[in-house]
N, C-alpha and C positions, 0 to 999 in steps of 0.2 A: 891687867891692872897697872903694869909699868908704863904702857903707852898712854893710858889715861892720866897717870901722874905726870908724865912728860908733857902731855898736852896742857894740863893745868899749870904746870910750873914754867914751861918755856914754849908757849903757844906759837910764838913768832917763827920758830924753826919749821913749822908746818905750813906757813903761809906761802902761797904762790906769788910770783912777781905781780900778777894782775891784782890779787887780793891786797897785797901790800900797798899798791898804788891807790886802790879804791879806799883802803883804810886811811891812808895819809890824807886823801882829799876830803873824806868825811870828817876826819879830825879837825882839819883846817876850817871847814865850813861850820862845825859846831863851835869852835873857838870864836869865830867871827860873829856868830849868832849871839853867843853869851856876852861878848864885848858890846854889841849893839843894844841888847836888852839892858845891860848894866848902865849904859850911857843914858838910856831913856827912863830909867827907874828914878823914883823919888828917894830922898834920904831916908824916909820912913820905911820904904820897901827894902832898901839895902840893909838897914838896921835889923829888920825882921828876918831877912835872909841870913845874916850873920848869926843871929840868935838861934835859928833853926839848925844851921850848920854846926854850931857849938853843941847843941843838944844831940845831934846825930853822932858827933865825935865822941861824946860821953857814952852814948849807947854802945858804940863799937868798943870803946875802951873797957866797958863793963862786961863784955861777953866773956864767959868762962873759957871758951875755946881759944880766944886770943890771949888771955892772961897766961895760959900755959906756955905760950911761945916767947914770952918776954924774959 
């Protein structure tokens, strides 16, 4: 149980150098993709996305398990 807790709370300490490099490359590629998609989207699409993100934020805020941590 303690190892699982450590893995969930501080997962990066378990990463190998190879995994860290792959993770960093994947993260950069994902950011680049999102930048490109955003640049090609219409104002209406961006407005809808922001609305959906706000809805998701509210859903997470309303979760009982997160309220107890505040």
